[in-house]
N, CA, C and O atoms as CSV, one atom per row, in Angstrom:
chain,resi,resn,atom,element,x,y,z
A,1,MET,N,N,65.448,-1.402,-14.587
A,1,MET,CA,C,65.035,-0.096,-15.080
A,1,MET,C,C,65.340,0.937,-13.997
A,1,MET,O,O,65.150,0.660,-12.812
A,2,PRO,N,N,65.806,2.107,-14.382
A,2,PRO,CA,C,66.090,3.146,-13.394
A,2,PRO,C,C,64.849,3.592,-12.625
A,2,PRO,O,O,63.722,3.480,-13.109
A,3,LEU,N,N,65.078,4.087,-11.446
A,3,LEU,CA,C,64.022,4.575,-10.561
A,3,LEU,C,C,64.186,6.088,-10.435
A,3,LEU,O,O,65.291,6.587,-10.224
A,4,PHE,N,N,63.073,6.812,-10.567
A,4,PHE,CA,C,63.100,8.269,-10.502
A,4,PHE,C,C,62.100,8.774,-9.478
A,4,PHE,O,O,61.065,8.153,-9.235
A,5,MET,N,N,62.433,9.926,-8.876
A,5,MET,CA,C,61.510,10.651,-8.011
A,5,MET,C,C,61.300,12.003,-8.666
A,5,MET,O,O,62.255,12.720,-8.964
A,6,ASP,N,N,60.038,12.342,-8.887
A,6,ASP,CA,C,59.789,13.675,-9.416
A,6,ASP,C,C,59.162,14.549,-8.349
A,6,ASP,O,O,58.533,14.061,-7.410
A,7,GLU,N,N,59.346,15.854,-8.511
A,7,GLU,CA,C,58.827,16.818,-7.546
A,7,GLU,C,C,58.030,17.891,-8.273
A,7,GLU,O,O,58.507,18.505,-9.228
A,8,HIS,N,N,56.820,18.100,-7.807
A,8,HIS,CA,C,55.963,19.190,-8.265
A,8,HIS,C,C,55.935,20.174,-7.094
A,8,HIS,O,O,55.421,19.849,-6.024
A,9,LYS,N,N,56.477,21.357,-7.290
A,9,LYS,CA,C,56.730,22.257,-6.169
A,9,LYS,C,C,55.575,23.152,-5.767
A,9,LYS,O,O,55.509,23.564,-4.609
A,10,ALA,N,N,54.664,23.469,-6.668
A,10,ALA,CA,C,53.584,24.406,-6.326
A,10,ALA,C,C,52.365,24.134,-7.205
A,10,ALA,O,O,52.118,24.852,-8.174
A,11,VAL,N,N,51.615,23.103,-6.863
A,11,VAL,CA,C,50.423,22.741,-7.626
A,11,VAL,C,C,49.250,23.559,-7.088
A,11,VAL,O,O,48.776,23.316,-5.978
A,12,ASP,N,N,48.789,24.520,-7.871
A,12,ASP,CA,C,47.665,25.357,-7.456
A,12,ASP,C,C,46.399,24.522,-7.317
A,12,ASP,O,O,46.093,23.709,-8.189
A,13,GLY,N,N,45.667,24.714,-6.232
A,13,GLY,CA,C,44.397,24.026,-6.032
A,13,GLY,C,C,44.527,22.537,-5.777
A,13,GLY,O,O,43.585,21.784,-6.026
A,14,LEU,N,N,45.675,22.100,-5.287
A,14,LEU,CA,C,45.903,20.672,-5.033
A,14,LEU,C,C,44.892,20.124,-4.034
A,14,LEU,O,O,44.694,20.688,-2.958
A,15,THR,N,N,44.253,19.007,-4.409
A,15,THR,CA,C,43.383,18.268,-3.493
A,15,THR,C,C,43.727,16.793,-3.603
A,15,THR,O,O,44.264,16.348,-4.617
A,16,ALA,N,N,43.419,16.044,-2.568
A,16,ALA,CA,C,43.678,14.606,-2.574
A,16,ALA,C,C,42.927,13.936,-3.722
A,16,ALA,O,O,43.483,13.073,-4.401
A,17,GLN,N,N,41.669,14.323,-3.946
A,17,GLN,CA,C,40.881,13.702,-5.009
A,17,GLN,C,C,41.405,14.078,-6.386
A,17,GLN,O,O,41.487,13.228,-7.273
A,18,GLY,N,N,41.757,15.332,-6.568
A,18,GLY,CA,C,42.308,15.760,-7.849
A,18,GLY,C,C,43.599,15.036,-8.174
A,18,GLY,O,O,43.839,14.664,-9.323
A,19,LEU,N,N,44.427,14.838,-7.167
A,19,LEU,CA,C,45.678,14.120,-7.361
A,19,LEU,C,C,45.428,12.646,-7.664
A,19,LEU,O,O,46.096,12.067,-8.521
A,20,ALA,N,N,44.481,12.042,-6.972
A,20,ALA,CA,C,44.133,10.644,-7.251
A,20,ALA,C,C,43.655,10.491,-8.690
A,20,ALA,O,O,43.997,9.516,-9.359
A,21,ASP,N,N,42.870,11.445,-9.167
A,21,ASP,CA,C,42.392,11.407,-10.550
A,21,ASP,C,C,43.549,11.550,-11.539
A,21,ASP,O,O,43.594,10.848,-12.549
A,22,ALA,N,N,44.486,12.462,-11.248
A,22,ALA,CA,C,45.643,12.644,-12.121
A,22,ALA,C,C,46.502,11.379,-12.145
A,22,ALA,O,O,46.974,10.977,-13.208
A,23,HIS,N,N,46.707,10.754,-10.998
A,23,HIS,CA,C,47.492,9.516,-10.929
A,23,HIS,C,C,46.815,8.413,-11.739
A,23,HIS,O,O,47.489,7.636,-12.415
A,24,LYS,N,N,45.509,8.344,-11.675
A,24,LYS,CA,C,44.769,7.342,-12.453
A,24,LYS,C,C,45.018,7.550,-13.950
A,24,LYS,O,O,45.194,6.583,-14.690
A,25,ARG,N,N,45.033,8.796,-14.389
A,25,ARG,CA,C,45.312,9.082,-15.805
A,25,ARG,C,C,46.753,8.706,-16.159
A,25,ARG,O,O,47.013,8.226,-17.262
A,26,ASP,N,N,47.702,8.922,-15.220
A,26,ASP,CA,C,49.077,8.467,-15.454
A,26,ASP,C,C,49.097,6.969,-15.718
A,26,ASP,O,O,49.741,6.507,-16.659
A,27,LEU,N,N,48.398,6.223,-14.893
A,27,LEU,CA,C,48.382,4.763,-15.020
A,27,LEU,C,C,47.777,4.320,-16.351
A,27,LEU,O,O,48.170,3.293,-16.905
A,28,GLU,N,N,46.830,5.090,-16.858
A,28,GLU,CA,C,46.179,4.741,-18.121
A,28,GLU,C,C,47.102,4.909,-19.326
A,28,GLU,O,O,46.944,4.194,-20.315
A,29,VAL,N,N,48.062,5.835,-19.269
A,29,VAL,CA,C,48.921,6.090,-20.437
A,29,VAL,C,C,50.367,5.627,-20.258
A,29,VAL,O,O,51.131,5.639,-21.223
A,30,GLN,N,N,50.760,5.223,-19.057
A,30,GLN,CA,C,52.164,4.911,-18.793
A,30,GLN,C,C,52.727,3.814,-19.687
A,30,GLN,O,O,53.899,3.873,-20.061
A,31,GLY,N,N,51.929,2.824,-20.034
A,31,GLY,CA,C,52.411,1.707,-20.846
A,31,GLY,C,C,52.921,2.135,-22.211
A,31,GLY,O,O,53.839,1.516,-22.748
A,32,LYS,N,N,52.346,3.177,-22.775
A,32,LYS,CA,C,52.777,3.679,-24.083
A,32,LYS,C,C,54.197,4.205,-24.039
A,32,LYS,O,O,54.856,4.309,-25.073
A,33,HIS,N,N,54.675,4.537,-22.843
A,33,HIS,CA,C,56.001,5.135,-22.691
A,33,HIS,C,C,56.985,4.211,-21.965
A,33,HIS,O,O,58.109,4.616,-21.670
A,34,GLY,N,N,56.570,2.974,-21.677
A,34,GLY,CA,C,57.442,2.031,-20.991
A,34,GLY,C,C,57.737,2.418,-19.557
A,34,GLY,O,O,58.832,2.178,-19.050
A,35,VAL,N,N,56.744,3.026,-18.899
A,35,VAL,CA,C,56.899,3.603,-17.570
A,35,VAL,C,C,55.958,2.908,-16.589
A,35,VAL,O,O,54.900,2.413,-16.978
A,36,ASN,N,N,56.349,2.873,-15.312
A,36,ASN,CA,C,55.492,2.332,-14.261
A,36,ASN,C,C,55.500,3.284,-13.073
A,36,ASN,O,O,56.453,3.306,-12.293
A,37,TYR,N,N,54.432,4.073,-12.938
A,37,TYR,CA,C,54.300,4.949,-11.772
A,37,TYR,C,C,53.946,4.082,-10.569
A,37,TYR,O,O,52.931,3.387,-10.577
A,38,ILE,N,N,54.783,4.124,-9.539
A,38,ILE,CA,C,54.675,3.224,-8.387
A,38,ILE,C,C,53.813,3.812,-7.281
A,38,ILE,O,O,52.885,3.160,-6.803
A,39,SER,N,N,54.113,5.034,-6.873
A,39,SER,CA,C,53.401,5.651,-5.759
A,39,SER,C,C,53.601,7.151,-5.807
A,39,SER,O,O,54.421,7.657,-6.573
A,40,TYR,N,N,52.839,7.862,-4.975
A,40,TYR,CA,C,53.021,9.299,-4.869
A,40,TYR,C,C,52.735,9.736,-3.439
A,40,TYR,O,O,52.034,9.057,-2.688
A,41,TRP,N,N,53.294,10.882,-3.086
A,41,TRP,CA,C,53.102,11.495,-1.775
A,41,TRP,C,C,52.795,12.964,-2.010
A,41,TRP,O,O,53.213,13.531,-3.020
A,42,PHE,N,N,52.076,13.581,-1.095
A,42,PHE,CA,C,51.741,14.986,-1.306
A,42,PHE,C,C,51.515,15.708,0.015
A,42,PHE,O,O,51.239,15.096,1.047
A,43,ASN,N,N,51.643,17.038,-0.053
A,43,ASN,CA,C,51.302,17.923,1.044
A,43,ASN,C,C,50.323,18.921,0.457
A,43,ASN,O,O,50.710,19.856,-0.243
A,44,GLU,N,N,49.055,18.709,0.749
A,44,GLU,CA,C,47.988,19.503,0.146
A,44,GLU,C,C,48.154,20.984,0.463
A,44,GLU,O,O,47.998,21.828,-0.419
A,45,GLN,N,N,48.466,21.303,1.703
A,45,GLN,CA,C,48.596,22.695,2.127
A,45,GLN,C,C,49.735,23.417,1.407
A,45,GLN,O,O,49.595,24.578,1.021
A,46,ALA,N,N,50.857,22.728,1.229
A,46,ALA,CA,C,52.014,23.322,0.564
A,46,ALA,C,C,51.935,23.231,-0.962
A,46,ALA,O,O,52.695,23.902,-1.660
A,47,GLY,N,N,51.019,22.403,-1.486
A,47,GLY,CA,C,50.899,22.235,-2.931
A,47,GLY,C,C,52.024,21.426,-3.537
A,47,GLY,O,O,52.333,21.576,-4.719
A,48,LYS,N,N,52.646,20.557,-2.728
A,48,LYS,CA,C,53.785,19.764,-3.201
A,48,LYS,C,C,53.370,18.315,-3.435
A,48,LYS,O,O,52.566,17.745,-2.696
A,49,VAL,N,N,53.953,17.733,-4.500
A,49,VAL,CA,C,53.677,16.344,-4.854
A,49,VAL,C,C,55.001,15.687,-5.241
A,49,VAL,O,O,55.847,16.311,-5.882
A,50,TYR,N,N,55.173,14.430,-4.850
A,50,TYR,CA,C,56.345,13.633,-5.196
A,50,TYR,C,C,55.847,12.317,-5.773
A,50,TYR,O,O,54.979,11.669,-5.190
A,51,CYS,N,N,56.395,11.920,-6.918
A,51,CYS,CA,C,55.996,10.670,-7.569
A,51,CYS,C,C,57.219,9.775,-7.728
A,51,CYS,O,O,58.293,10.235,-8.118
A,52,LEU,N,N,57.045,8.495,-7.424
A,52,LEU,CA,C,58.094,7.500,-7.610
A,52,LEU,C,C,57.743,6.682,-8.846
A,52,LEU,O,O,56.621,6.195,-8.983
A,53,VAL,N,N,58.722,6.536,-9.751
A,53,VAL,CA,C,58.433,5.927,-11.045
A,53,VAL,C,C,59.617,5.114,-11.563
A,53,VAL,O,O,60.768,5.545,-11.488
A,54,ASP,N,N,59.307,3.929,-12.090
A,54,ASP,CA,C,60.271,3.158,-12.872
A,54,ASP,C,C,60.128,3.654,-14.299
A,54,ASP,O,O,59.029,3.659,-14.853
A,55,ALA,N,N,61.231,4.068,-14.891
A,55,ALA,CA,C,61.171,4.580,-16.259
A,55,ALA,C,C,62.516,4.367,-16.945
A,55,ALA,O,O,63.550,4.322,-16.277
A,56,PRO,N,N,62.513,4.237,-18.253
A,56,PRO,CA,C,63.793,4.075,-18.950
A,56,PRO,C,C,64.662,5.321,-18.840
A,56,PRO,O,O,65.888,5.238,-18.899
A,57,ASN,N,N,64.013,6.493,-18.678
A,57,ASN,CA,C,64.736,7.751,-18.514
A,57,ASN,C,C,63.760,8.814,-18.008
A,57,ASN,O,O,62.548,8.601,-18.000
A,58,ALA,N,N,64.295,9.948,-17.590
A,58,ALA,CA,C,63.462,11.020,-17.048
A,58,ALA,C,C,62.496,11.569,-18.095
A,58,ALA,O,O,61.385,11.980,-17.761
A,59,GLU,N,N,62.912,11.578,-19.346
A,59,GLU,CA,C,62.067,12.098,-20.413
A,59,GLU,C,C,60.789,11.277,-20.572
A,59,GLU,O,O,59.726,11.838,-20.838
A,60,ALA,N,N,60.880,9.964,-20.414
A,60,ALA,CA,C,59.701,9.107,-20.522
A,60,ALA,C,C,58.730,9.382,-19.376
A,60,ALA,O,O,57.517,9.424,-19.581
A,61,ALA,N,N,59.265,9.568,-18.171
A,61,ALA,CA,C,58.412,9.892,-17.028
A,61,ALA,C,C,57.713,11.227,-17.258
A,61,ALA,O,O,56.525,11.364,-16.969
A,62,HIS,N,N,58.438,12.203,-17.773
A,62,HIS,CA,C,57.875,13.518,-18.082
A,62,HIS,C,C,56.756,13.384,-19.124
A,62,HIS,O,O,55.703,14.007,-18.989
A,63,ALA,N,N,56.986,12.580,-20.150
A,63,ALA,CA,C,56.008,12.416,-21.226
A,63,ALA,C,C,54.678,11.872,-20.712
A,63,ALA,O,O,53.619,12.264,-21.200
A,64,VAL,N,N,54.726,10.980,-19.739
A,64,VAL,CA,C,53.472,10.428,-19.181
A,64,VAL,C,C,52.662,11.539,-18.524
A,64,VAL,O,O,51.477,11.691,-18.818
A,65,HIS,N,N,53.276,12.309,-17.647
A,65,HIS,CA,C,52.549,13.403,-16.987
A,65,HIS,C,C,52.005,14.395,-18.018
A,65,HIS,O,O,50.863,14.843,-17.914
A,66,LYS,N,N,52.821,14.730,-19.001
A,66,LYS,CA,C,52.399,15.711,-20.013
A,66,LYS,C,C,51.183,15.212,-20.774
A,66,LYS,O,O,50.224,15.958,-20.971
A,67,GLU,N,N,51.213,13.954,-21.203
A,67,GLU,CA,C,50.096,13.402,-21.962
A,67,GLU,C,C,48.866,13.171,-21.089
A,67,GLU,O,O,47.743,13.439,-21.516
A,68,ALA,N,N,49.069,12.683,-19.882
A,68,ALA,CA,C,47.948,12.291,-19.029
A,68,ALA,C,C,47.143,13.475,-18.513
A,68,ALA,O,O,45.914,13.417,-18.476
A,69,HIS,N,N,47.826,14.560,-18.111
A,69,HIS,CA,C,47.093,15.670,-17.497
A,69,HIS,C,C,47.783,17.015,-17.595
A,69,HIS,O,O,47.193,18.032,-17.227
A,70,GLY,N,N,49.008,17.052,-18.077
A,70,GLY,CA,C,49.709,18.318,-18.246
A,70,GLY,C,C,50.404,18.857,-17.011
A,70,GLY,O,O,51.059,19.897,-17.085
A,71,LEU,N,N,50.280,18.184,-15.878
A,71,LEU,CA,C,50.921,18.633,-14.634
A,71,LEU,C,C,52.331,18.047,-14.557
A,71,LEU,O,O,52.581,17.081,-13.835
A,72,VAL,N,N,53.238,18.649,-15.312
A,72,VAL,CA,C,54.596,18.118,-15.373
A,72,VAL,C,C,55.385,18.517,-14.126
A,72,VAL,O,O,55.103,19.530,-13.487
A,73,ALA,N,N,56.363,17.703,-13.806
A,73,ALA,CA,C,57.187,17.925,-12.611
A,73,ALA,C,C,58.157,19.082,-12.820
A,73,ALA,O,O,58.581,19.363,-13.941
A,74,ASP,N,N,58.495,19.740,-11.733
A,74,ASP,CA,C,59.510,20.788,-11.760
A,74,ASP,C,C,60.908,20.188,-11.816
A,74,ASP,O,O,61.835,20.792,-12.357
A,75,GLU,N,N,61.047,18.993,-11.251
A,75,GLU,CA,C,62.354,18.333,-11.210
A,75,GLU,C,C,62.146,16.826,-11.187
A,75,GLU,O,O,61.226,16.327,-10.539
A,76,ILE,N,N,63.015,16.099,-11.902
A,76,ILE,CA,C,63.003,14.643,-11.889
A,76,ILE,C,C,64.437,14.188,-11.651
A,76,ILE,O,O,65.337,14.547,-12.411
A,77,VAL,N,N,64.656,13.401,-10.600
A,77,VAL,CA,C,66.012,12.911,-10.291
A,77,VAL,C,C,66.013,11.393,-10.189
A,77,VAL,O,O,65.054,10.787,-9.710
A,78,GLU,N,N,67.090,10.798,-10.641
A,78,GLU,CA,C,67.252,9.362,-10.503
A,78,GLU,C,C,67.606,9.052,-9.052
A,78,GLU,O,O,68.445,9.727,-8.456
A,79,VAL,N,N,66.971,8.038,-8.486
A,79,VAL,CA,C,67.202,7.655,-7.085
A,79,VAL,C,C,67.466,6.147,-6.998
A,79,VAL,O,O,67.189,5.391,-7.929
A,80,GLN,N,N,67.997,5.749,-5.874
A,80,GLN,CA,C,68.179,4.340,-5.560
A,80,GLN,C,C,67.468,4.043,-4.258
A,80,GLN,O,O,67.483,4.851,-3.329
A,81,GLU,N,N,66.845,2.877,-4.197
A,81,GLU,CA,C,66.137,2.484,-2.968
A,81,GLU,C,C,67.134,2.049,-1.915
A,81,GLU,O,O,68.053,1.278,-2.190
A,82,GLY,N,N,66.942,2.553,-0.708
A,82,GLY,CA,C,67.782,2.149,0.408
A,82,GLY,C,C,67.197,0.924,1.095
A,82,GLY,O,O,66.000,0.650,0.999
A,83,HIS,N,N,68.046,0.209,1.775
A,83,HIS,CA,C,67.599,-1.014,2.474
A,83,HIS,C,C,67.963,-0.949,3.935
A,83,HIS,O,O,67.673,-1.880,4.686
């Protein structure tokens, strides 16, 4: 399955706890879309979030965020893991 990295560029009011709660909601609905959210990284001060996800396509990854909490990514790109 392809691997994607999404970027949220300016999340207003970003907090570590709020993001953890949003990620938990992603995990609750991801199966309906054939998606597996793997991990996320964030910079609270800058309001930036990056999510790594296995998904059949970028649209499926987008659908999970939209359904789970509405905080959709500004950009989703297909990536490959380096070794």
